[in-house]
Wavefront OBJ file of the C-alpha trace (Angstrom):
o trace
v -61.117 -51.808 -53.467
v -61.802 -48.986 -50.728
v -61.234 -45.287 -51.654
v -58.453 -45.110 -49.197
v -56.456 -48.030 -50.559
v -57.001 -46.917 -54.144
v -55.811 -43.306 -53.107
v -52.668 -45.316 -51.583
v -52.222 -47.637 -54.280
v -52.247 -44.586 -56.695
v -49.616 -42.925 -54.730
v -47.530 -46.058 -54.362
v -47.605 -46.649 -58.256
v -46.657 -42.752 -59.005
v -43.813 -42.957 -56.396
v -42.486 -46.049 -58.606
v -43.176 -44.045 -61.623
v -41.272 -40.617 -60.628
v -38.442 -43.014 -59.081
v -37.990 -44.567 -62.658
v -38.307 -41.663 -64.737
v -38.154 -38.292 -62.539
v -41.307 -35.837 -62.096
v -40.646 -34.203 -65.267
v -40.473 -37.670 -67.032
v -43.660 -38.818 -65.802
v -47.164 -38.093 -67.015
v -50.766 -38.610 -65.585
v -51.217 -41.010 -68.102
v -48.001 -43.084 -67.020
v -49.461 -43.104 -63.507
v -52.862 -43.827 -64.809
v -51.423 -46.648 -67.111
v -49.380 -48.401 -64.689
v -52.105 -48.455 -62.041
v -54.229 -50.208 -64.296
v -57.292 -47.696 -62.900
v -57.477 -45.440 -65.721
v -57.153 -41.604 -66.192
v -60.445 -40.990 -64.790
v -59.866 -42.685 -61.508
v -56.743 -40.817 -61.189
v -58.101 -37.796 -61.823
v -60.693 -38.232 -59.227
v -58.393 -38.450 -56.376
v -55.659 -36.166 -57.643
v -56.097 -32.841 -59.730
v -52.520 -32.781 -61.116
v -49.235 -34.206 -61.219
v -48.098 -31.665 -58.505
v -50.447 -32.625 -56.140
v -49.519 -36.634 -56.348
v -46.097 -35.784 -56.153
v -46.972 -34.092 -53.205
v -48.759 -37.148 -51.771
v -45.616 -39.077 -52.703
v -43.374 -36.845 -50.558
v -45.911 -36.529 -47.774
v -45.770 -40.218 -47.731
v -42.296 -40.731 -47.620
v -42.185 -37.831 -44.923
v -44.922 -39.695 -42.889
v -42.762 -43.014 -42.993
v -39.800 -41.047 -41.721
v -41.770 -39.034 -39.052
v -42.922 -42.585 -37.429
v -39.779 -44.147 -37.258
v -38.246 -40.805 -35.736
v -41.054 -41.179 -33.040
v -39.919 -44.553 -32.353
v -36.401 -43.415 -31.519
v -37.780 -40.594 -29.432
v -39.792 -43.403 -27.270
v -36.384 -45.427 -26.706
v -35.523 -45.169 -23.007
v -32.274 -43.409 -23.420
v -30.060 -40.966 -21.367
v -30.974 -37.254 -22.912
v -27.471 -37.073 -24.805
v -27.774 -40.576 -26.303
v -31.157 -40.009 -27.604
v -30.501 -36.870 -29.045
v -27.403 -38.193 -31.232
v -29.778 -41.306 -31.622
v -32.502 -38.811 -33.207
v -29.725 -36.836 -35.319
v -28.514 -40.134 -36.942
v -32.071 -41.667 -37.285
v -32.830 -38.193 -38.901
v -29.998 -38.458 -41.500
v -30.494 -41.962 -41.942
v -34.170 -42.036 -42.767
v -33.551 -39.233 -45.173
v -31.219 -41.303 -46.846
v -32.983 -44.247 -47.192
v -35.924 -42.278 -48.318
v -33.778 -40.638 -51.198
v -32.132 -44.067 -52.021
v -35.651 -45.774 -52.187
v -36.768 -43.155 -54.883
v -34.110 -43.840 -57.573
v -34.392 -41.115 -59.838
v -36.058 -38.809 -57.512
v -32.921 -38.431 -55.664
v -32.121 -35.106 -58.070
v -35.739 -34.279 -57.910
v -35.777 -34.280 -54.184
v -32.591 -31.691 -54.310
v -33.850 -29.860 -57.339
v -37.246 -29.299 -56.179
v -36.110 -28.700 -52.392
v -38.647 -25.350 -52.164
v -41.537 -27.910 -52.941
v -40.326 -30.892 -50.714
v -39.431 -27.789 -48.044
v -43.094 -26.681 -48.358
v -44.520 -30.274 -47.360
v -41.906 -30.874 -44.861
v -42.637 -28.188 -42.683
v -45.467 -29.979 -40.438
v -42.877 -32.937 -40.385
v -40.205 -30.701 -39.278
v -42.379 -29.172 -36.434
v -42.787 -32.653 -34.851
v -38.836 -33.146 -35.150
v -38.576 -29.734 -33.622
v -41.174 -31.055 -30.735
v -39.243 -33.951 -30.186
v -35.739 -32.875 -29.999
v -36.940 -29.519 -27.829
v -38.555 -32.337 -25.402
v -35.511 -34.219 -25.134
v -33.599 -31.236 -24.392
v -36.312 -30.217 -21.745
v -35.386 -33.817 -20.328
v -31.608 -33.280 -19.880
v -32.347 -29.669 -18.272
v -34.962 -31.252 -15.929
v -32.615 -34.122 -14.981
v -29.821 -31.443 -14.468
v -27.798 -33.259 -17.220
v -27.859 -30.118 -19.693
v -27.053 -26.626 -19.158
v -29.411 -24.612 -21.480
v -30.608 -21.401 -21.132
v -32.834 -21.058 -24.228
v -34.340 -24.243 -25.388
v -36.013 -23.468 -28.341
v -33.167 -21.670 -29.987
v -30.664 -24.771 -29.031
v -33.750 -27.028 -30.950
v -33.543 -24.563 -34.005
v -29.763 -24.768 -34.144
v -29.677 -29.011 -33.688
v -32.679 -29.042 -36.378
v -30.982 -26.936 -38.701
v -27.479 -28.884 -38.242
v -29.109 -32.004 -38.562
v -30.780 -30.801 -41.930
v -27.403 -29.404 -42.929
v -25.789 -32.352 -42.777
v -28.324 -34.394 -45.066
v -26.757 -34.050 -48.347
v -23.123 -34.652 -47.250
v -24.535 -38.134 -45.122
v -26.593 -39.113 -48.210
v -23.453 -38.541 -50.645
v -20.936 -40.211 -48.070
v -19.093 -37.275 -47.441
v -19.599 -36.665 -43.644
v -16.341 -36.702 -42.089
v -14.543 -36.874 -45.553
v -15.614 -40.369 -46.098
v -15.277 -41.532 -42.337
v -17.151 -44.698 -41.397
v -20.363 -43.583 -40.498
v -20.198 -45.435 -37.052
v -17.198 -43.614 -36.443
v -18.585 -40.326 -36.447
v -21.159 -41.060 -33.773
v -18.803 -40.607 -30.815
v -17.743 -37.289 -32.413
v -21.158 -36.041 -32.793
v -21.953 -37.060 -29.282
v -18.603 -35.231 -27.859
v -19.642 -32.087 -29.725
v -23.193 -32.187 -28.527
v -21.858 -32.984 -24.962
v -19.645 -30.221 -25.059
v -22.376 -27.663 -25.897
v -25.187 -29.058 -23.755
v -23.723 -30.973 -20.784
v -23.197 -29.390 -17.214
v -19.452 -28.733 -16.363
v -19.245 -31.902 -13.846
v -20.500 -34.207 -16.806
l 1 2 3 4 5 6 7 8 9 10 11 12 13 14 15 16 17 18 19 20 21 22 23 24 25 26 27 28 29 30 31 32 33 34 35 36 37 38 39 40 41 42 43 44 45 46 47 48 49 50 51 52 53 54 55 56 57 58 59 60 61 62 63 64 65 66 67 68 69 70 71 72 73 74 75 76 77 78 79 80 81 82 83 84 85 86 87 88 89 90 91 92 93 94 95 96 97 98 99 100 101 102 103 104 105 106 107 108 109 110 111 112 113 114 115 116 117 118 119 120 121 122 123 124 125 126 127 128 129 130 131 132 133 134 135 136 137 138 139 140 141 142 143 144 145 146 147 148 149 150 151 152 153 154 155 156 157 158 159 160 161 162 163 164 165 166 167 168 169 170 171 172 173 174 175 176 177 178 179 180 181 182 183 184 185 186 187 188 189 190 191 192 193 194 195 196
């Protein structure tokens, strides 16, 4: 087995162990035993439980980032694309949290650790939102005087909606599909030129 495949196997096994037992309840021995590779192999790839936990979070964020990029490539109007990006962000975060079982609480309890790993993915997301806003300005659909500030606000709003969305509390339990037109309406009022 190649080194890359072995490393990925260890990350996958660690994710399952963390999902089942949580960060505190999982030991390096648990991961080594479940992988069938032994402690020596595990420590060849990861110096500590924190390091493998970071690799697990990184893997989840990479999955999210790849899907987010696919949404960004869709041929949609800038407003529709922005709404799609926001809901892709929320859905992907929900899926990552639900996919990781017991880690759900860990994701929110260790938010600063998750945030430190998340920075480079947030930068990619920021760039995609900014590009979408630029497309809207260039096509004379959006009226924006400071793209960077609008991007910061939209991204912060999406991140702020993660927990309510994950727990089904967005819009006081409204059906998620019913919230899309409302988000589009809010964004439209903020971004669209007056004649739109």
